[in-house]
N, C-alpha and C positions, 0 to 999 in steps of 0.2 A: 725062451719061451716062460712065461709067469704062470704061477700056479693058481689054479683053480678051486674056487670053493662052491659045493654042492650044500644046499641048506633045504630044509622042509619047511615051506612058508606055513605059519601060524595060523592063518586063515582058511586056505582052502585046502591043505595038507598036500599040495603037489611040490615037485621040486622046482628048485629056482637057483641059477648059477650065475658066479659072476669071477673075473679073472682078478686077482689081487696084483695091483700094478706099483712101481715105486712111487708114482704120485700118491697114490692111497696112503703108503707107508708113512711118506712124508708128511702128508697133512696132519697124521694122526702123531706124530713126533714134534710138529710144531703148535700143536692144539691145546689150549690151557688143562683140559680135562684127558689129554692123552688119546683121543679117540678120533678116528674119522668116521663120517656117514657117508654111507652109500647107498642112492636112493635105486631102485630096479623095481621098472614097470613089470607087472605080473598080472596079466589078465584084466580086471576091473578094479585092480587096488596097486599100492606101492609096498614093496618090501622095503624096508629101512634097515640096514645094517650096519652095526657099529665094531668097528675095528681097530686093535689096539696096534702100537708101532712095531709090533713083531709080526703082525698077519692073524693074530688069534682072534674069532668073532667070540666080541664080549656082549652083544645084546642083537636081539631082533625084535622089531616092531612093525606093524601093518597101519597104514594110511590109505583112506578111500581117496579115490581121485574125482575130481569135479570137472565137470566141462563147464 
C-alpha cells in the first residue's frame, strides 16, 4: 500500500487527498527541477501539488477548470 497525502485546498479550504505512487517519485527524480506535478480535480477547480523525489510536498497551487 502506498502512502496517502491529505492536504488542505488553498481555495476552498476543504481536504484533498492523493496516493503517492512510485511513478510520481520516479517522475520527480527524473525532472530537471526535481519536482513532480500532480493535478487533482477538486470540485470546480484543480489542485496542483508539487512533490520532490523523497515524497515531500513542496508547493500547492490552484487552477480554475474551463469547460
